[in-house]
LOROMAR-867360 format. One record per residue (C-alpha): x, y, z; residue number from 1. Coordinates in nm, 2 decimals. Layout:
! LOROMAR-867360
{torgu {X, Y, Z}, NUM}
...
//
This chain:
! LOROMAR-867360
{torgu {-2.97, 1.43, -0.36}, 1}
{torgu {-2.79, 1.07, -0.39}, 2}
{torgu {-2.56, 0.97, -0.63}, 3}
{torgu {-2.45, 0.60, -0.74}, 4}
{torgu {-2.14, 0.49, -0.57}, 5}
{torgu {-1.84, 0.59, -0.77}, 6}
{torgu {-1.71, 0.30, -0.99}, 7}
{torgu {-1.35, 0.32, -1.01}, 8}
{torgu {-1.32, 0.03, -1.27}, 9}
{torgu {-1.50, 0.23, -1.53}, 10}
{torgu {-1.38, 0.58, -1.46}, 11}
{torgu {-0.99, 0.47, -1.47}, 12}
{torgu {-1.03, 0.31, -1.81}, 13}
{torgu {-0.78, 0.27, -2.07}, 14}
{torgu {-0.83, 0.58, -2.23}, 15}
{torgu {-0.77, 0.78, -1.88}, 16}
{torgu {-0.50, 0.56, -1.84}, 17}
{torgu {-0.30, 0.67, -2.11}, 18}
{torgu {-0.34, 1.02, -2.04}, 19}
{torgu {-0.34, 0.97, -1.67}, 20}
{torgu {0.03, 1.08, -1.57}, 21}
{torgu {-0.05, 1.46, -1.76}, 22}
{torgu {-0.39, 1.47, -1.60}, 23}
{torgu {-0.29, 1.42, -1.24}, 24}
{torgu {-0.03, 1.67, -1.26}, 25}
{torgu {-0.27, 1.92, -1.39}, 26}
{torgu {-0.51, 1.86, -1.09}, 27}
{torgu {-0.23, 1.80, -0.85}, 28}
{torgu {0.04, 2.05, -0.94}, 29}
{torgu {0.27, 1.93, -0.68}, 30}
{torgu {0.21, 1.55, -0.75}, 31}
{torgu {0.57, 1.48, -0.79}, 32}
{torgu {0.69, 1.65, -0.48}, 33}
{torgu {0.42, 1.46, -0.31}, 34}
{torgu {0.58, 1.14, -0.38}, 35}
{torgu {0.93, 1.29, -0.30}, 36}
{torgu {0.82, 1.37, 0.02}, 37}
{torgu {0.72, 1.03, 0.10}, 38}
{torgu {1.05, 0.88, 0.13}, 39}
{torgu {1.18, 1.03, 0.43}, 40}
{torgu {0.92, 0.89, 0.62}, 41}
{torgu {1.01, 0.55, 0.53}, 42}
{torgu {1.42, 0.56, 0.55}, 43}
{torgu {1.45, 0.39, 0.84}, 44}
{torgu {1.25, 0.07, 0.74}, 45}
{torgu {1.45, -0.26, 0.70}, 46}
{torgu {1.68, -0.27, 0.41}, 47}
{torgu {1.46, -0.56, 0.23}, 48}
{torgu {1.14, -0.37, 0.35}, 49}
{torgu {0.79, -0.50, 0.20}, 50}
{torgu {0.56, -0.23, 0.05}, 51}
{torgu {0.18, -0.27, -0.04}, 52}
{torgu {0.07, 0.03, -0.27}, 53}
{torgu {-0.30, 0.04, -0.23}, 54}
{torgu {-0.50, 0.17, -0.56}, 55}
{torgu {-0.14, 0.16, -0.70}, 56}
{torgu {-0.24, 0.32, -1.04}, 57}
{torgu {0.01, 0.37, -1.29}, 58}
{torgu {0.28, 0.32, -0.99}, 59}
{torgu {0.41, 0.65, -0.94}, 60}
{torgu {0.50, 0.56, -0.56}, 61}
{torgu {0.65, 0.21, -0.66}, 62}
{torgu {0.85, 0.34, -0.89}, 63}
{torgu {0.97, 0.65, -0.72}, 64}
{torgu {1.03, 0.41, -0.38}, 65}
{torgu {1.21, 0.12, -0.58}, 66}
{torgu {1.44, 0.35, -0.75}, 67}
{torgu {1.55, 0.49, -0.43}, 68}
{torgu {1.54, 0.16, -0.18}, 69}
{torgu {1.71, -0.11, -0.41}, 70}
{torgu {1.64, -0.40, -0.20}, 71}
{torgu {1.28, -0.33, -0.13}, 72}
{torgu {0.99, -0.55, -0.25}, 73}
{torgu {0.66, -0.43, -0.35}, 74}
{torgu {0.28, -0.54, -0.43}, 75}
{torgu {0.04, -0.30, -0.60}, 76}
{torgu {-0.36, -0.35, -0.56}, 77}
{torgu {-0.58, -0.20, -0.80}, 78}
{torgu {-0.94, -0.24, -0.91}, 79}
{torgu {-0.83, -0.08, -1.27}, 80}
{torgu {-0.70, -0.35, -1.52}, 81}
{torgu {-0.62, -0.06, -1.76}, 82}
{torgu {-0.45, 0.13, -1.46}, 83}
{torgu {-0.26, -0.22, -1.38}, 84}
{torgu {-0.15, -0.28, -1.74}, 85}
{torgu {0.02, 0.09, -1.72}, 86}
{torgu {0.19, 0.04, -1.37}, 87}
{torgu {0.32, -0.33, -1.54}, 88}
{torgu {0.49, -0.14, -1.84}, 89}
{torgu {0.60, 0.14, -1.63}, 90}
{torgu {0.79, -0.06, -1.37}, 91}
{torgu {0.93, -0.30, -1.65}, 92}
{torgu {1.07, 0.01, -1.81}, 93}
{torgu {1.23, 0.15, -1.46}, 94}
{torgu {1.40, -0.16, -1.42}, 95}
{torgu {1.21, -0.31, -1.11}, 96}
{torgu {0.96, -0.54, -1.24}, 97}
{torgu {1.12, -0.83, -1.09}, 98}
{torgu {1.08, -0.68, -0.73}, 99}
{torgu {0.70, -0.62, -0.81}, 100}
{torgu {0.39, -0.82, -0.78}, 101}
{torgu {0.04, -0.67, -0.92}, 102}
{torgu {-0.30, -0.75, -0.78}, 103}
{torgu {-0.65, -0.69, -1.00}, 104}
{torgu {-0.92, -0.65, -0.72}, 105}
{torgu {-1.00, -0.46, -0.39}, 106}
{torgu {-0.80, -0.48, -0.07}, 107}
{torgu {-1.06, -0.63, 0.11}, 108}
{torgu {-0.99, -0.93, -0.13}, 109}
{torgu {-0.63, -0.92, -0.12}, 110}
{torgu {-0.51, -1.23, 0.08}, 111}
{torgu {-0.13, -1.11, 0.21}, 112}
{torgu {0.08, -1.41, 0.27}, 113}
{torgu {0.25, -1.19, 0.52}, 114}
{torgu {0.24, -0.86, 0.70}, 115}
{torgu {0.40, -0.53, 0.54}, 116}
{torgu {0.63, -0.30, 0.69}, 117}
{torgu {0.45, 0.02, 0.53}, 118}
{torgu {0.17, 0.12, 0.29}, 119}
{torgu {0.03, 0.38, 0.10}, 120}
{torgu {-0.32, 0.48, -0.03}, 121}
{torgu {-0.27, 0.80, -0.24}, 122}
{torgu {-0.58, 0.95, -0.37}, 123}
{torgu {-0.80, 0.65, -0.32}, 124}
{torgu {-1.01, 0.68, 0.00}, 125}
{torgu {-1.17, 1.03, -0.10}, 126}
{torgu {-1.39, 0.82, -0.35}, 127}
{torgu {-1.52, 0.60, -0.05}, 128}
{torgu {-1.85, 0.75, 0.03}, 129}
{torgu {-1.96, 0.74, 0.38}, 130}
{torgu {-1.79, 0.71, 0.72}, 131}
{torgu {-1.89, 0.33, 0.75}, 132}
{torgu {-1.71, 0.25, 0.42}, 133}
{torgu {-1.41, 0.44, 0.47}, 134}
{torgu {-1.36, 0.30, 0.83}, 135}
{torgu {-1.35, -0.06, 0.68}, 136}
{torgu {-1.11, 0.05, 0.44}, 137}
{torgu {-0.85, 0.22, 0.66}, 138}
{torgu {-0.92, -0.11, 0.90}, 139}
{torgu {-0.84, -0.33, 0.58}, 140}
{torgu {-0.52, -0.15, 0.56}, 141}
{torgu {-0.42, -0.16, 0.92}, 142}
{torgu {-0.50, -0.53, 0.90}, 143}
{torgu {-0.22, -0.59, 0.61}, 144}
{torgu {0.05, -0.38, 0.81}, 145}
{torgu {0.30, -0.53, 1.06}, 146}
{torgu {0.24, -0.33, 1.41}, 147}
{torgu {0.46, -0.02, 1.41}, 148}
{torgu {0.42, -0.02, 1.03}, 149}
{torgu {0.38, 0.30, 0.86}, 150}
{torgu {0.08, 0.42, 0.66}, 151}
{torgu {0.11, 0.69, 0.41}, 152}
{torgu {-0.23, 0.84, 0.31}, 153}
{torgu {-0.29, 1.13, 0.04}, 154}
{torgu {-0.67, 1.21, -0.04}, 155}
{torgu {-0.85, 1.55, -0.10}, 156}
{torgu {-1.02, 1.65, 0.22}, 157}
{torgu {-1.16, 1.95, 0.38}, 158}
{torgu {-1.52, 2.07, 0.52}, 159}
{torgu {-1.73, 2.15, 0.24}, 160}
{torgu {-1.92, 2.51, 0.25}, 161}
{torgu {-1.66, 2.63, 0.52}, 162}
{torgu {-1.53, 2.97, 0.43}, 163}
{torgu {-1.15, 2.80, 0.40}, 164}
{torgu {-1.28, 2.53, 0.19}, 165}
{torgu {-1.44, 2.77, -0.03}, 166}
{torgu {-1.12, 2.97, -0.06}, 167}
{torgu {-0.91, 2.68, -0.12}, 168}
{torgu {-1.13, 2.51, -0.37}, 169}
{torgu {-1.18, 2.80, -0.59}, 170}
{torgu {-0.79, 2.86, -0.58}, 171}
{torgu {-0.76, 2.46, -0.68}, 172}
{torgu {-1.00, 2.51, -0.99}, 173}
{torgu {-0.83, 2.84, -1.12}, 174}
{torgu {-0.49, 2.65, -1.13}, 175}
{torgu {-0.65, 2.38, -1.31}, 176}
{torgu {-0.85, 2.58, -1.56}, 177}
{torgu {-0.52, 2.79, -1.62}, 178}
{torgu {-0.33, 2.48, -1.78}, 179}
{torgu {-0.53, 2.48, -2.13}, 180}
{torgu {-0.84, 2.33, -1.98}, 181}
{torgu {-1.10, 2.35, -2.21}, 182}
{torgu {-1.44, 2.46, -2.09}, 183}
{torgu {-1.62, 2.14, -2.16}, 184}
{torgu {-1.32, 1.93, -1.97}, 185}
{torgu {-1.35, 2.19, -1.69}, 186}
{torgu {-1.75, 2.14, -1.69}, 187}
{torgu {-1.70, 1.78, -1.67}, 188}
{torgu {-1.45, 1.77, -1.40}, 189}
{torgu {-1.64, 2.03, -1.17}, 190}
{torgu {-1.90, 1.76, -1.18}, 191}
{torgu {-1.69, 1.49, -1.13}, 192}
{torgu {-1.58, 1.62, -0.81}, 193}
{torgu {-1.90, 1.72, -0.69}, 194}
{torgu {-2.05, 1.39, -0.75}, 195}
{torgu {-1.78, 1.14, -0.67}, 196}
{torgu {-1.55, 1.27, -0.38}, 197}
{torgu {-1.66, 1.23, -0.06}, 198}
{torgu {-1.49, 1.52, 0.15}, 199}
{torgu {-1.44, 1.49, 0.51}, 200}
{torgu {-1.30, 1.75, 0.76}, 201}
{torgu {-0.92, 1.65, 0.89}, 202}
{torgu {-1.06, 1.59, 1.25}, 203}
{torgu {-1.30, 1.34, 1.13}, 204}
{torgu {-1.02, 1.18, 0.91}, 205}
{torgu {-0.80, 1.14, 1.20}, 206}
{torgu {-1.08, 1.02, 1.43}, 207}
{torgu {-1.14, 0.75, 1.18}, 208}
{torgu {-0.76, 0.65, 1.14}, 209}
{torgu {-0.76, 0.60, 1.51}, 210}
{torgu {-1.07, 0.37, 1.50}, 211}
{torgu {-0.89, 0.17, 1.24}, 212}
{torgu {-0.62, 0.11, 1.46}, 213}
{torgu {-0.38, 0.41, 1.37}, 214}
{torgu {-0.21, 0.66, 1.57}, 215}
{torgu {0.05, 0.93, 1.60}, 216}
{torgu {-0.12, 1.07, 1.29}, 217}
{torgu {0.07, 1.42, 1.12}, 218}
{torgu {-0.02, 1.60, 0.86}, 219}
{torgu {0.30, 1.64, 0.64}, 220}
{torgu {0.17, 1.76, 0.29}, 221}
{torgu {-0.09, 2.01, 0.16}, 222}
{torgu {-0.15, 2.14, -0.17}, 223}
{torgu {-0.49, 2.34, -0.21}, 224}
{torgu {-0.72, 2.04, -0.11}, 225}
{torgu {-0.51, 1.77, -0.12}, 226}
{torgu {-0.36, 1.63, 0.16}, 227}
{torgu {-0.11, 1.40, 0.27}, 228}
{torgu {-0.04, 1.24, 0.62}, 229}
{torgu {0.20, 0.98, 0.79}, 230}
{torgu {0.04, 0.74, 1.08}, 231}
{torgu {0.15, 0.43, 1.25}, 232}
{torgu {-0.01, 0.10, 1.29}, 233}
{torgu {-0.07, 0.01, 1.68}, 234}
{torgu {0.03, -0.30, 1.82}, 235}
{torgu {-0.24, -0.51, 1.93}, 236}
{torgu {-0.40, -0.44, 2.24}, 237}
{torgu {-0.30, -0.78, 2.49}, 238}
{torgu {-0.50, -0.83, 2.82}, 239}
{torgu {-0.25, -0.94, 3.02}, 240}
{torgu {-0.49, -1.20, 3.18}, 241}
{torgu {-0.58, -1.36, 2.87}, 242}
{torgu {-0.24, -1.35, 2.71}, 243}
{torgu {-0.22, -1.67, 2.63}, 244}
{torgu {-0.49, -1.69, 2.41}, 245}
{torgu {-0.47, -1.34, 2.27}, 246}
{torgu {-0.09, -1.31, 2.16}, 247}
{torgu {-0.08, -1.32, 1.75}, 248}
{torgu {0.15, -1.53, 1.60}, 249}
{torgu {0.39, -1.45, 1.28}, 250}
{torgu {0.48, -1.77, 1.07}, 251}
{torgu {0.85, -1.73, 0.91}, 252}
{torgu {1.01, -1.93, 0.69}, 253}
{torgu {1.30, -2.13, 0.82}, 254}
{torgu {1.60, -2.18, 0.56}, 255}
{torgu {1.85, -2.49, 0.61}, 256}
{torgu {2.20, -2.45, 0.52}, 257}
{torgu {2.16, -2.71, 0.26}, 258}
{torgu {1.88, -2.55, 0.08}, 259}
{torgu {2.00, -2.18, 0.07}, 260}
{torgu {2.21, -2.15, -0.25}, 261}
{torgu {1.94, -2.31, -0.43}, 262}
{torgu {1.67, -2.09, -0.29}, 263}
{torgu {1.89, -1.81, -0.34}, 264}
{torgu {1.89, -1.88, -0.73}, 265}
{torgu {1.52, -1.95, -0.78}, 266}
{torgu {1.35, -1.70, -0.52}, 267}
{torgu {1.33, -1.38, -0.70}, 268}
{torgu {1.47, -1.10, -0.48}, 269}
{torgu {1.60, -1.36, -0.21}, 270}
{torgu {1.77, -1.09, 0.05}, 271}
{torgu {2.10, -1.28, 0.16}, 272}
{torgu {2.35, -1.40, -0.05}, 273}
{torgu {2.50, -1.60, 0.21}, 274}
{torgu {2.33, -1.84, 0.50}, 275}
{torgu {2.48, -1.65, 0.75}, 276}
{torgu {2.33, -1.29, 0.62}, 277}
{torgu {2.01, -1.48, 0.61}, 278}
{torgu {1.99, -1.57, 0.98}, 279}
{torgu {2.11, -1.23, 1.08}, 280}
{torgu {1.83, -1.04, 0.85}, 281}
{torgu {1.57, -1.28, 1.00}, 282}
{torgu {1.71, -1.24, 1.41}, 283}
{torgu {1.64, -0.91, 1.37}, 284}
{torgu {1.26, -0.96, 1.21}, 285}
{torgu {1.21, -1.21, 1.48}, 286}
{torgu {1.31, -0.92, 1.76}, 287}
{torgu {1.11, -0.70, 1.57}, 288}
{torgu {0.79, -0.90, 1.64}, 289}
{torgu {0.84, -0.99, 1.97}, 290}
{torgu {0.88, -0.65, 2.09}, 291}
{torgu {0.56, -0.57, 1.93}, 292}
{torgu {0.41, -0.85, 2.13}, 293}
{torgu {0.35, -1.13, 1.87}, 294}
{torgu {0.46, -1.48, 1.89}, 295}
{torgu {0.73, -1.62, 1.60}, 296}
{torgu {0.71, -1.97, 1.47}, 297}
{torgu {0.97, -2.05, 1.26}, 298}
{torgu {0.82, -2.32, 0.98}, 299}
{torgu {1.06, -2.53, 0.76}, 300}
{torgu {1.08, -2.42, 0.36}, 301}
{torgu {1.29, -2.61, 0.15}, 302}
{torgu {1.35, -2.52, -0.22}, 303}
{torgu {1.18, -2.79, -0.37}, 304}
{torgu {0.86, -2.74, -0.16}, 305}
{torgu {0.85, -2.36, -0.30}, 306}
{torgu {0.92, -2.45, -0.63}, 307}
{torgu {0.59, -2.69, -0.60}, 308}
{torgu {0.40, -2.44, -0.41}, 309}
{torgu {0.48, -2.20, -0.68}, 310}
{torgu {0.36, -2.48, -0.95}, 311}
{torgu {0.08, -2.58, -0.75}, 312}
{torgu {-0.06, -2.26, -0.70}, 313}
{torgu {0.05, -2.04, -1.00}, 314}
{torgu {0.24, -1.79, -0.75}, 315}
{torgu {0.51, -1.62, -0.88}, 316}
{torgu {0.86, -1.74, -0.77}, 317}
{torgu {0.95, -1.42, -0.57}, 318}
{torgu {1.04, -1.38, -0.18}, 319}
{torgu {0.68, -1.26, -0.13}, 320}
{torgu {0.58, -1.58, -0.24}, 321}
{torgu {0.84, -1.76, -0.04}, 322}
{torgu {0.72, -1.61, 0.30}, 323}
{torgu {0.36, -1.70, 0.23}, 324}
{torgu {0.46, -2.04, 0.22}, 325}
{torgu {0.51, -2.08, 0.60}, 326}
{torgu {0.18, -1.95, 0.67}, 327}
{torgu {0.02, -2.18, 0.44}, 328}
{torgu {0.19, -2.48, 0.61}, 329}
{torgu {0.13, -2.35, 0.94}, 330}
{torgu {-0.24, -2.33, 0.90}, 331}
{torgu {-0.28, -2.63, 0.65}, 332}
{torgu {-0.33, -2.47, 0.35}, 333}
{torgu {-0.03, -2.64, 0.20}, 334}
{torgu {0.14, -3.00, 0.29}, 335}
//
């Protein structure tokens, strides 16, 4: 028996967005603990790290990390306009809206102007049916991460029909039913799980991540059938005989001393209050790219150019956009 592909836009509509916080904590009783457990894996990232939340929903991980890492910047991607509206409201209430950019659409359609230090996918991939489709999704995540970048994945998993799966599934549904869930709601949610969740065994999931470009996969969390893993983006393989043609290039903005004060004023979340600090931060970033086998090219980006880019493209005047101007100039999309 086959089913229609899961429609996240229809499922996560305005009515569900309004009650999502309560509902997800009934489904996953350790939901808040999961988010607290993510932060320790990310503590060694740069102080000005850029984080991508795929399927950001109402923004739980953005808020949890944004309140802990005060100089990080975030991009949230989600296909549900209603969930993004809830996320936008919550990050504003948390006082971190100036550090958050939201994209309405699929990850595969998001054109990131730069690579991310870390990314998360919390309760997203288990809705993607089929091995090839899951692999395509994980590869899309990998392409947006720096080499050595961290991927946090949490999903429902397991080998359906196995004794362990049945025991865990039964305990999970008993836990859910015990939280004042009426019979009609329980029946509807059982049908939703059966119809829309594509369970796969952990070994298959780890293999998919490896094929997508991740290694060092480690499970750090489990509650019933919910699991959480950390993985690391592999550095791209470079054939020594063809290194000059296969080395990848990172384009970074070069800031002149004369432009620094203006940029610090007009670019939201600009990470340096002095030009000297900017140079120190950039030197460290260049070294990180080069250690991963990338070539770094610095592109001059002035304050007037940045403001013109924002006017012409409608992009938010934040640091994420500022970095993207360098790439846009390098590939001829902005002159």
